[in-house]
N, CA, C and O of each residue as an XYZ file, in Angstrom:
784
protein
N       0.770     -1.081     -0.033
C      -0.068     -0.050     -0.091
C       0.868      1.295      0.060
O       1.828      1.378      0.826
N       0.455      2.208     -0.715
C       1.122      3.540     -0.823
C       0.731      4.445      0.221
O      -0.371      4.333      0.758
N       1.655      5.444      0.586
C       1.080      6.176      1.788
C       1.474      7.596      1.239
O       2.557      7.912      0.745
N       0.265      8.458      1.449
C       0.461      9.906      1.254
C       0.287     10.490      2.621
O      -0.660     10.291      3.382
N       1.480     11.342      2.847
C       1.550     12.166      4.221
C       1.179     13.524      3.871
O       1.773     14.178      3.014
N       0.017     14.012      4.664
C      -0.414     15.249      4.515
C       0.259     16.094      5.915
O       0.043     15.859      7.104
N       1.007     16.987      5.391
C       1.898     17.764      6.395
C       1.052     19.007      6.693
O       0.696     19.695      5.736
N       0.678     19.378      8.020
C       0.159     20.314      8.215
C       0.552     20.978      9.460
O       1.009     20.312     10.389
N       0.381     22.455      9.553
C       0.954     23.197     10.812
C      -0.332     23.591     11.469
O      -1.393     23.347     10.895
N      -0.303     24.241     12.749
C      -1.276     24.661     13.436
C      -2.006     25.729     12.572
O      -1.346     26.513     11.890
N      -3.201     25.760     12.596
C      -4.002     26.903     11.663
C      -3.901     26.380     10.412
O      -3.846     27.225      9.519
N      -3.857     25.201     10.069
C      -3.879     24.770      8.674
C      -5.240     25.025      8.000
O      -6.303     25.067      8.619
N      -5.100     25.194      6.639
C      -6.325     25.497      5.991
C      -6.961     24.112      5.478
O      -6.481     23.387      4.607
N      -8.137     23.901      6.200
C      -8.632     22.387      6.223
C      -9.142     22.083      4.793
O      -8.888     20.996      4.275
N      -9.843     23.013      4.167
C     -10.235     22.696      2.781
C      -9.297     22.539      1.657
O      -9.741     22.143      0.579
N      -8.091     22.800      1.791
C      -7.071     22.706      0.798
C      -6.711     21.326      0.574
O      -6.255     21.004     -0.523
N      -6.854     20.545      1.416
C      -6.452     18.987      1.112
C      -7.393     18.104      1.237
O      -7.144     16.900      1.175
N      -8.806     18.662      1.464
C      -9.907     17.536      1.846
C     -10.371     16.902      0.594
O     -10.785     15.752      0.743
N     -10.400     17.399     -0.644
C     -10.656     16.623     -1.906
C      -9.807     15.660     -2.114
O     -10.175     14.507     -2.341
N      -8.471     16.056     -2.055
C      -7.200     15.043     -2.494
C      -7.377     13.986     -1.336
O      -7.451     12.801     -1.661
N      -7.439     14.286     -0.204
C      -7.414     13.311      0.791
C      -8.621     12.264      0.551
O      -8.432     11.055      0.689
N      -9.615     12.693      0.259
C     -10.841     11.700      0.077
C     -10.692     11.008     -1.112
O     -11.174      9.879     -1.200
N     -10.128     11.483     -1.994
C      -9.849     10.542     -3.364
C      -8.914      9.487     -2.960
O      -9.160      8.314     -3.241
N      -7.801      9.845     -2.285
C      -6.924      9.024     -1.982
C      -7.311      7.835     -0.988
O      -7.102      6.638     -1.188
N      -7.885      8.384      0.059
C      -8.612      7.413      1.098
C      -9.458      6.322      0.720
O      -9.553      5.271      1.356
N     -10.129      6.630     -0.438
C     -11.087      5.673     -1.007
C     -10.462      4.620     -1.849
O     -11.116      3.747     -2.419
N      -9.210      4.734     -1.902
C      -8.439      3.717     -2.955
C      -8.075      2.653     -1.877
O      -7.865      2.992     -0.712
N      -8.006      1.353     -2.294
C      -7.424      0.292     -1.292
C      -5.990      0.323     -1.702
O      -5.240     -0.480     -1.147
N      -5.480      1.181     -2.643
C      -3.948      1.090     -2.977
C      -3.239      2.270     -2.115
O      -2.021      2.422     -2.208
N      -4.075      3.155     -1.221
C      -3.407      4.367     -0.858
C      -3.785      4.499      0.719
O      -4.930      4.198      1.056
N      -2.936      4.900      1.600
C      -3.356      5.182      2.864
C      -2.787      6.627      3.029
O      -1.718      7.041      2.579
N      -3.811      7.386      3.842
C      -3.585      8.766      4.155
C      -3.276      8.798      5.577
O      -3.937      8.236      6.450
N      -2.102      9.575      5.768
C      -1.542      9.778      7.166
C      -1.365     11.269      7.227
O      -1.213     11.999      6.247
N      -1.401     11.629      8.447
C      -0.850     13.175      8.827
C       0.391     13.383      9.365
O       0.818     12.476     10.081
N       1.167     14.476      9.179
C       2.300     14.650      9.826
C       2.520     16.360     10.093
O       2.004     17.235      9.398
N       3.369     16.576     11.213
C       3.356     17.927     11.570
C       4.682     18.108     12.563
O       5.300     17.129     12.981
N       4.976     19.231     12.829
C       5.938     19.357     14.046
C       5.450     19.332     15.295
O       6.252     19.394     16.227
N       4.138     19.243     15.536
C       3.362     18.925     16.958
C       2.581     17.814     16.921
O       2.275     17.325     15.834
N       2.155     17.270     18.103
C       1.273     16.042     18.169
C      -0.158     16.386     17.690
O      -0.777     15.602     16.971
N      -0.633     17.471     18.063
C      -1.849     17.959     17.518
C      -2.096     19.362     17.023
O      -1.668     20.309     17.683
N      -2.684     19.530     16.035
C      -3.037     20.799     15.274
C      -4.388     21.088     15.224
O      -5.293     20.255     15.273
N      -4.526     22.541     15.103
C      -6.209     22.955     14.940
C      -6.158     23.642     13.421
O      -5.204     24.317     13.034
N      -7.213     23.388     12.713
C      -7.444     23.888     11.377
C      -8.067     25.453     11.776
O      -8.369     25.881     12.889
N      -8.136     26.110     10.482
C      -8.557     27.418     10.447
C     -10.122     27.407     10.756
O     -10.707     28.365     11.262
N     -10.859     25.952     10.311
C     -12.061     25.759     10.632
C     -12.474     25.363     11.987
O     -13.655     25.191     12.288
N     -11.437     25.212     12.846
C     -11.790     24.636     14.060
C     -11.609     23.131     14.421
O     -11.772     22.655     15.544
N     -11.269     22.497     13.362
C     -11.022     20.998     13.661
C      -9.686     20.786     14.412
O      -8.606     21.326     14.170
N      -9.999     19.843     15.417
C      -8.636     19.385     16.123
C      -8.119     18.108     15.432
O      -8.938     17.223     15.181
N      -6.874     17.952     15.118
C      -6.347     16.890     14.447
C      -5.087     16.565     15.290
O      -4.177     17.312     15.651
N      -5.328     14.976     15.547
C      -4.374     14.237     16.379
C      -3.405     13.682     15.047
O      -3.820     12.959     14.142
N      -2.211     14.145     15.164
C      -1.148     13.846     14.084
C      -0.705     12.322     14.296
O      -0.563     11.784     15.394
N      -0.523     11.753     13.103
C       0.052     10.552     13.073
C       1.586     10.422     13.326
O       2.110      9.573     14.048
N       2.212     11.380     12.630
C       3.687     11.417     12.743
C       4.345     12.797     12.984
O       4.010     13.750     12.281
N       5.152     12.912     13.835
C       5.876     14.149     14.111
C       7.223     13.930     13.248
O       7.873     12.898     13.080
N       7.398     15.034     12.833
C       8.683     15.232     11.753
C       9.970     14.956     12.378
O      10.939     14.741     11.650
N      10.098     14.936     13.728
C      11.356     14.866     14.324
C      11.462     13.499     14.745
O      12.547     13.095     15.163
N      10.356     12.654     14.680
C      10.319     11.195     14.958
C      10.401     10.304     13.588
O      10.367     10.852     12.487
N      10.494      9.102     13.719
C      10.533      8.182     12.488
C       9.349      8.308     11.712
O       8.225      8.166     12.193
N       9.583      8.576     10.501
C       8.445      8.812      9.382
C       8.345      7.167      8.655
O       9.207      6.293      8.559
N       7.090      7.198      8.271
C       6.919      6.018      7.472
C       7.587      6.191      5.972
O       8.176      7.239      5.707
N       7.488      5.233      5.093
C       7.809      5.151      3.883
C       6.714      6.280      3.350
O       5.589      6.304      3.850
N       7.074      7.146      2.385
C       6.094      8.163      1.893
C       6.235      8.055      0.377
O       7.280      7.974     -0.268
N       5.102      8.069     -0.019
C       4.922      7.875     -1.528
C       4.406      9.311     -2.392
O       4.642      9.677     -3.543
N       3.706      9.847     -1.432
C       3.304     11.430     -1.862
C       3.526     12.163     -0.568
O       3.186     11.637      0.492
N       4.096     13.385     -0.609
C       4.321     14.281      0.472
C       3.455     15.276     -0.051
O       3.651     15.723     -1.181
N       2.302     15.757      0.820
C       1.461     16.830      0.508
C       1.428     18.036      1.641
O       1.006     17.778      2.769
N       1.817     19.156      1.351
C       2.172     20.341      2.207
C       0.846     21.284      2.183
O       0.608     22.082      1.276
N       0.063     21.079      3.261
C      -1.267     21.960      3.391
C      -0.961     23.261      3.867
O      -0.240     23.435      4.850
N      -1.520     24.268      3.156
C      -1.404     25.642      3.701
C      -2.013     26.023      4.822
O      -2.618     25.179      5.483
N      -1.957     27.356      5.226
C      -2.424     27.823      6.692
C      -1.670     28.831      7.110
O      -0.901     29.333      6.290
N      -1.711     29.277      8.278
C      -1.053     30.612      8.935
C       0.073     30.198      9.593
O       0.561     31.102     10.272
N       0.648     29.183      9.638
C       1.912     28.875     10.368
C       3.199     28.138      9.790
O       3.995     27.434     10.410
N       3.197     28.485      8.436
C       4.363     28.068      7.542
C       5.745     29.033      7.770
O       6.645     29.008      6.930
N       5.822     29.804      8.869
C       7.002     30.433      8.972
C       8.080     29.611      9.869
O       9.081     30.073     10.418
N       7.647     28.378      9.871
C       8.518     27.375     10.871
C       9.835     27.303     10.229
O       9.940     27.497      9.017
N      11.004     26.993     11.087
C      12.189     26.743     10.731
C      12.692     25.422     11.112
O      13.717     25.429     11.794
N      12.135     24.193     10.783
C      12.387     23.179     11.084
C      13.416     22.413     10.153
O      13.144     22.138      8.984
N      14.456     22.131     10.679
C      15.549     21.528      9.737
C      15.266     20.283      9.073
O      15.585     20.030      7.912
N      14.501     19.327     10.054
C      14.116     18.017      9.542
C      13.058     18.161      8.434
O      13.175     17.422      7.456
N      12.121     18.962      8.481
C      11.298     19.141      7.482
C      11.795     19.738      6.239
O      11.408     19.299      5.156
N      12.605     20.686      6.318
C      13.557     21.167      5.186
C      14.199     20.121      4.527
O      14.074     19.942      3.315
N      14.864     19.435      5.240
C      15.670     18.247      4.533
C      14.809     17.261      3.966
O      15.222     16.648      2.982
N      13.756     17.028      4.399
C      12.915     15.833      3.985
C      12.177     16.511      2.672
O      12.029     15.722      1.739
N      11.777     17.618      2.494
C      11.334     18.428      1.049
C      12.518     18.301      0.160
O      12.472     17.648     -0.882
N      13.496     18.879      0.541
C      14.699     18.825     -0.335
C      15.112     17.535     -0.826
O      15.412     17.450     -2.016
N      15.179     16.389      0.007
C      15.575     15.061     -0.527
C      14.630     14.649     -1.342
O      15.032     14.086     -2.360
N      13.262     14.783     -1.174
C      12.272     14.532     -2.043
C      12.279     15.057     -3.321
O      12.014     14.351     -4.294
N      12.571     16.288     -3.416
C      12.710     17.038     -4.672
C      13.762     16.485     -5.410
O      13.534     16.093     -6.555
N      14.860     16.398     -4.935
C      16.256     15.938     -5.338
C      16.118     14.592     -6.045
O      16.609     14.405     -7.159
N      15.504     13.747     -5.438
C      15.292     12.319     -5.790
C      14.067     11.968     -6.596
O      13.677     10.809     -6.734
N      13.448     13.082     -7.151
C      12.397     12.946     -8.106
C      10.972     12.201     -7.508
O      10.241     11.497     -8.205
N      10.752     12.505     -6.101
C       9.657     11.937     -5.344
C       8.710     13.057     -5.534
O       9.056     14.221     -5.733
N       7.360     12.585     -5.451
C       6.194     13.394     -5.443
C       6.124     14.426     -4.326
O       6.214     13.954     -3.192
N       5.996     15.612     -4.418
C       5.588     16.535     -3.489
C       4.537     17.554     -4.083
O       4.505     17.929     -5.255
N       3.706     17.925     -3.093
C       2.701     18.892     -3.614
C       2.244     19.909     -2.657
O       1.632     19.549     -1.651
N       2.510     21.263     -2.905
C       2.432     22.220     -1.975
C       1.183     23.249     -2.245
O       0.983     23.644     -3.394
N       0.514     23.590     -1.376
C      -0.579     24.671     -1.565
C      -0.443     26.009     -0.688
O       0.009     25.954      0.455
N      -0.815     27.100     -1.221
C      -0.957     28.393     -0.345
C       0.186     28.627      0.344
O       1.250     28.771     -0.258
N       0.103     28.690      1.643
C       1.354     29.067      2.611
C       2.446     27.978      2.529
O       3.620     28.277      2.748
N       2.076     26.727      2.217
C       3.111     25.937      2.044
C       4.054     26.164      0.964
O       5.207     25.744      1.065
N       3.578     26.918     -0.258
C       4.457     27.170     -1.203
C       5.321     28.365     -0.830
O       6.371     28.564     -1.442
N       4.922     29.159      0.142
C       5.761     30.438      0.552
C       6.877     29.882      1.448
O       7.928     30.493      1.642
N       6.572     28.634      2.005
C       7.643     27.927      2.856
C       8.542     27.523      1.817
O       9.704     27.869      2.033
N       8.342     26.881      0.731
C       9.262     26.472     -0.308
C       9.923     27.625     -0.838
O      11.124     27.459     -1.053
N       9.462     28.719     -1.095
C      10.053     29.886     -1.754
C      11.217     30.363     -0.722
O      12.375     30.629     -1.047
N      10.690     30.414      0.542
C      11.636     31.092      1.518
C      12.879     30.099      1.881
O      13.848     30.471      2.543
N      12.725     28.867      1.388
C      13.724     27.930      1.734
C      14.588     27.635      0.475
O      15.540     26.858      0.550
N      14.252     28.256     -0.670
C      14.987     27.881     -1.914
C      14.631     26.569     -2.578
O      15.315     26.104     -3.490
N      13.600     26.010     -2.126
C      12.943     24.666     -2.630
C      12.205     24.834     -3.842
O      11.743     23.788     -4.298
N      11.974     25.900     -4.489
C      11.564     26.195     -5.748
C      12.469     26.381     -6.858
O      12.059     26.630     -7.991
N      13.683     26.266     -6.561
C      14.764     26.473     -7.538
C      14.748     25.406     -8.558
O      14.858     24.233     -8.201
N      14.608     25.753     -9.911
C      14.697     24.801    -10.921
C      13.159     24.248    -11.392
O      13.018     23.473    -12.338
N      12.172     24.705    -10.683
C      10.741     24.458    -11.000
C      10.109     25.575    -11.469
O      10.355     26.726    -11.107
N       9.186     25.195    -12.381
C       8.110     26.297    -12.759
C       7.100     26.142    -11.565
O       6.937     25.017    -11.093
N       6.466     27.133    -11.091
C       5.577     27.129     -9.936
C       4.606     28.299    -10.115
O       4.663     29.098    -11.049
N       3.634     28.318     -9.038
C       2.925     29.243     -8.715
C       2.673     29.369     -7.269
O       3.307     28.632     -6.513
N       1.808     30.229     -6.781
C       1.600     30.333     -5.373
C       0.557     31.546     -5.162
O      -0.001     32.024     -6.150
N       0.342     31.958     -4.081
C      -0.648     32.973     -3.651
C      -0.220     34.382     -4.284
O      -1.083     35.103     -4.786
N       0.967     34.718     -4.256
C       1.358     36.036     -5.062
C       2.839     36.033     -4.836
O       3.309     35.800     -3.722
N       3.635     36.310     -5.969
C       5.023     36.347     -5.962
C       5.601     37.494     -5.299
O       6.773     37.434     -4.927
N       4.868     38.586     -5.102
C       5.437     39.680     -4.265
C       5.725     39.288     -2.924
O       6.716     39.779     -2.384
N       4.920     38.376     -2.231
C       5.097     37.840     -0.869
C       6.643     37.407     -0.757
O       7.152     37.465      0.363
N       7.313     37.035     -1.694
C       8.671     36.551     -1.547
C       9.827     37.194     -1.846
O      10.955     36.706     -1.766
N       9.475     38.541     -2.269
C      10.530     39.561     -2.439
C      11.784     39.685     -1.426
O      12.942     39.908     -1.778
N      11.334     39.500     -0.117
C      12.292     39.487      0.905
C      13.156     38.266      1.137
O      14.240     38.294      1.720
N      12.525     37.100      0.584
C      13.329     35.956      0.621
C      14.472     35.716     -0.146
O      14.421     35.473     -1.352
N      15.607     35.780      0.573
C      16.921     35.589      0.048
C      17.200     34.374     -0.908
O      17.885     34.432     -1.929
N      16.534     33.220     -0.395
C      16.694     31.963     -1.069
C      15.801     31.712     -2.342
O      16.009     30.816     -3.161
N      14.894     32.527     -2.385
C      14.083     32.497     -3.609
C      14.726     33.314     -4.723
O      14.848     34.535     -4.631
N      15.154     32.575     -5.831
C      16.029     33.352     -6.905
C      15.495     33.076     -8.265
O      16.133     33.442     -9.253
N      14.325     32.432     -8.375
C      13.804     32.088     -9.833
C      12.513     32.497     -9.990
O      11.604     31.703    -10.226
N      12.343     33.811     -9.865
C      11.182     34.465    -10.109
C      10.613     34.477    -11.680
O       9.449     34.698    -12.015
N      11.713     34.187    -12.532
C      11.269     34.002    -13.937
C      10.411     32.784    -14.105
O       9.623     32.799    -15.050
N      10.450     31.747    -13.336
C       9.719     30.571    -13.455
C       8.290     30.655    -12.662
O       7.574     29.654    -12.687
N       7.908     31.680    -12.045
C       6.766     31.884    -11.546
C       5.570     32.009    -12.803
O       5.736     32.696    -13.810
N       4.575     31.350    -12.568
C       3.465     31.360    -13.416
C       2.199     31.844    -12.835
O       1.728     31.185    -11.909
N       1.474     33.076    -13.309
C       0.191     33.361    -12.462
C      -0.904     32.466    -12.946
O      -1.600     32.762    -13.918
N      -1.049     31.338    -12.234
C      -2.202     30.550    -12.472
C      -2.578     29.879    -11.290
O      -1.918     30.070    -10.269
N      -3.657     29.035    -11.290
C      -4.025     28.484    -10.245
C      -3.163     27.298     -9.654
O      -2.956     27.088     -8.459
N      -2.717     26.588    -10.697
C      -1.977     25.347    -10.183
C      -0.747     25.079    -11.326
O      -0.985     25.293    -12.515
N       0.367     24.673    -10.953
C       1.491     24.422    -11.879
C       2.055     23.070    -11.601
O       2.487     22.883    -10.463
N       2.112     22.167    -12.407
C       2.958     20.789    -12.262
C       4.205     21.129    -13.047
O       4.235     21.749    -14.110
N       5.284     20.612    -12.340
C       6.715     20.525    -13.110
C       7.240     19.362    -12.419
O       7.484     19.340    -11.212
N       7.416     18.328    -13.282
C       8.182     17.152    -12.917
C       7.579     16.637    -11.714
O       6.398     16.297    -11.784
N       8.310     16.503    -10.422
C       7.683     15.847     -9.283
C       7.027     16.864     -8.357
O       6.647     16.490     -7.247
N       6.870     18.154     -8.754
C       6.288     19.057     -7.779
C       4.942     19.902     -8.437
O       4.917     20.512     -9.506
N       3.890     19.742     -7.494
C       2.632     20.615     -7.843
C       2.702     21.600     -6.976
O       3.012     21.337     -5.815
N       2.421     22.957     -7.380
C       2.246     23.968     -6.483
C       0.786     24.732     -6.713
O       0.331     24.685     -7.856
N       0.193     25.281     -5.911
C      -0.962     25.933     -6.022
C      -1.503     27.157     -5.275
O      -1.030     27.230     -4.141
N      -2.265     28.030     -5.551
C      -2.562     28.988     -4.535
C      -3.732     28.567     -3.676
O      -4.330     27.527     -3.955
N      -4.101     29.330     -2.625
C      -5.159     28.884     -1.695
C      -6.582     28.626     -2.089
O      -7.385     28.013     -1.386
N      -6.844     29.163     -3.318
C      -8.125     28.996     -3.968
C      -8.348     27.984     -4.915
O      -9.353     27.909     -5.622
N      -7.286     27.116     -4.921
C      -7.147     26.121     -5.999
C      -7.438     24.707     -5.647
O      -7.078     23.793     -6.389
N      -8.183     24.468     -4.357
C      -8.108     23.008     -3.820
C      -8.465     21.907     -5.005
O      -7.835     20.853     -5.100
N      -9.450     22.238     -5.818
C      -9.880     21.120     -6.724
C      -8.997     21.063     -7.951
O      -8.761     19.953     -8.430
N      -8.436     22.253     -8.561
C      -7.233     22.194     -9.462
C      -5.963     21.383     -8.783
O      -5.266     20.593     -9.420
N      -5.795     21.669     -7.539
C      -4.676     21.226     -6.973
C      -4.714     19.478     -6.897
O      -3.800     18.692     -7.147
N      -6.063     19.211     -6.476
C      -6.343     17.747     -6.409
C      -6.202     17.142     -7.747
O      -5.533     16.120     -7.893
N      -6.813     17.735     -8.752
C      -6.468     17.304    -10.126
C      -5.275     16.888    -10.491
O      -5.014     15.767    -10.926
N      -4.316     18.032    -10.276
C      -3.015     17.785    -10.872
C      -2.142     16.910     -9.982
O      -1.174     16.352    -10.498
N      -2.411     16.739     -8.647
C      -1.702     15.873     -7.880
C      -2.115     14.291     -8.326
O      -1.244     13.435     -8.486
N      -3.310     14.062     -8.475
C      -3.770     12.854     -8.866
C      -3.066     12.349    -10.248
O      -2.713     11.185    -10.433
N      -2.941     13.250    -11.047
C      -2.552     13.125    -12.484
C      -0.974     12.863    -12.402
O      -0.498     12.028    -13.172
N      -0.065     13.602    -11.420
C       1.142     13.428    -11.021
C       1.529     12.070    -10.620
O       2.537     11.505    -11.045
N       0.783     11.619     -9.877
C       0.921     10.114     -9.173
C       0.278      9.245    -10.131
O       0.099      8.127     -9.646
N      -0.134      9.361    -11.322
C      -0.905      8.375    -12.145
C      -1.947      7.600    -11.373
O      -2.039      6.382    -11.532
N      -2.757      8.276    -10.521
C      -3.812      7.550     -9.507
C      -4.806      7.062    -10.384
O      -5.296      5.987    -10.038
N      -5.246      7.579    -11.453
C      -6.103      7.136    -12.437
C      -5.807      7.831    -13.782
O      -5.308      8.955    -13.820
N      -6.160      7.063    -14.982
C      -5.995      7.639    -16.240
C      -6.435      9.225    -16.291
O      -7.340      9.573    -15.532
N      -5.937     10.022    -17.003
C      -6.125     11.470    -16.843
C      -7.492     11.774    -17.059
O      -8.013     12.603    -16.314
N      -8.228     11.184    -18.051
C      -9.718     11.407    -18.392
C     -10.444     11.118    -17.112
O     -11.412     11.825    -16.833
N     -10.085     10.171    -16.322
C     -10.947      9.677    -15.111
C     -10.499     10.660    -13.942
O     -11.281     10.902    -13.023
N      -9.378     11.156    -13.986
C      -9.211     12.027    -12.831
C      -9.873     13.251    -12.945
O     -10.224     13.856    -11.931
N     -10.144     13.806    -14.385
C     -10.959     14.861    -14.607
C     -12.464     14.625    -14.358
O     -13.215     15.567    -14.107
N     -12.824     13.541    -14.422
C     -14.317     13.134    -14.316
C     -14.467     13.228    -12.771
O     -15.503     13.720    -12.324
N     -13.473     12.777    -11.911
C     -13.558     12.601    -10.558
C     -13.659     13.984    -10.061
O     -14.563     14.214     -9.259
N     -12.804     15.024    -10.443
C     -12.888     16.330     -9.838
C     -14.101     17.178    -10.472
O     -14.618     18.101     -9.844
N     -14.514     16.804    -11.749
C     -15.490     17.759    -12.437
C     -16.788     17.657    -11.416
O     -17.544     18.618    -11.265
N     -16.965     16.450    -10.759
C     -18.295     16.235    -10.005
C     -18.323     17.614     -9.158
O     -19.364     18.254     -9.009
N     -17.156     17.982     -8.654
C     -17.122     19.019     -7.505
C     -17.099     20.411     -8.275
O     -17.660     21.442     -7.904
N     -16.362     20.235     -9.384
C     -16.045     21.733    -10.092
C     -17.463     22.106    -10.841
O     -17.870     23.268    -10.824
N     -18.125     21.148    -11.440
C     -19.256     21.517    -12.179
C     -20.484     21.519    -11.527
O     -21.434     22.163    -11.974
N     -20.568     20.696    -10.260
C     -21.794     20.546     -9.607
C     -22.494     19.405    -10.103
O     -22.382     19.066    -11.281
N     -23.273     18.733     -9.212
C     -24.033     17.500     -9.596
C     -24.871     17.885    -10.816
O     -24.581     17.189    -11.789
N     -25.727     18.698    -11.023
C     -26.683     18.576    -12.165
C     -25.981     18.845    -13.458
O     -26.393     18.226    -14.440
N     -24.938     19.710    -13.613
C     -24.068     20.029    -14.797
C     -23.392     18.574    -14.999
O     -23.482     18.031    -16.100
N     -22.709     17.941    -13.920
C     -22.059     16.785    -14.108
C     -22.901     15.575    -14.677
O     -22.447     14.667    -15.373
N     -24.116     15.711    -14.288
C     -24.999     14.545    -14.951
C     -25.374     14.805    -16.385
O     -25.560     13.859    -17.150
N     -25.488     16.028    -16.767
C     -25.589     16.458    -18.104
C     -24.413     15.939    -19.026
O     -24.648     15.508    -20.155
N     -23.389     15.987    -18.601
C     -22.007     15.826    -19.014
C     -21.687     14.294    -19.149
O     -21.422     13.688    -20.187
N     -21.767     13.825    -17.923
C     -21.274     12.392    -17.792
C     -22.385     11.327    -17.414
O     -22.179     10.124    -17.575
N     -23.474     11.782    -16.946
C     -24.479     11.010    -16.431
C     -24.421     10.827    -15.015
O     -23.434     11.174    -14.367
N     -25.517     10.254    -14.459
C     -25.523     10.306    -12.889
C     -24.441      9.335    -12.316
O     -24.461      8.153    -12.659
N     -23.564      9.774    -11.510
C     -22.467      8.967    -10.884
C     -23.016      7.995     -9.899
O     -22.332      7.026     -9.572
N     -24.305      8.203     -9.361
C     -24.631      7.214     -8.311
C     -25.654      6.207     -8.724
O     -26.286      5.541     -7.905
N     -25.813      6.106    -10.152
C     -26.570      5.031    -10.639
C     -25.758      4.078    -11.739
O     -26.316      3.102    -12.240
């Protein structure tokens, strides 16, 4: 079984990973786990989350690392930085959305990748961010083993991450996310009723 580790800080944006986690968790081939620097975290929506793995302890084998945005990505944890840097270097899947992309920029982890995020001007003071020419002003960008997205792109993020890991054939991934993108009735007109 493959493991997706959803890494989140306190005050994480609960909506940013919910579509992706639910798609992965419904598969018999994937297991969804949580990681953080703390034992428990709270979401912006008030959900209390008991974390499966703390970054400073032994982590499981990770097949997909998902960095969920929020208000506390100013962290300076060296184990986390080393984990992300190693995964990027070894062409292992990493996905970051919203404030988590800010973390990547601040730590020079976007170097060599086309990317997006909430707003490039947020990184002007970040000395480690040196590839502004690779920024693309769009909802989501996939480049090799990295998906980046802004905080309003939960569905587009889900779509591109599922495609990056070849979760389903591309058309099937589009169909899965279109149910929420189009809404039930428009989806039925396009694809038929998914529940019959």
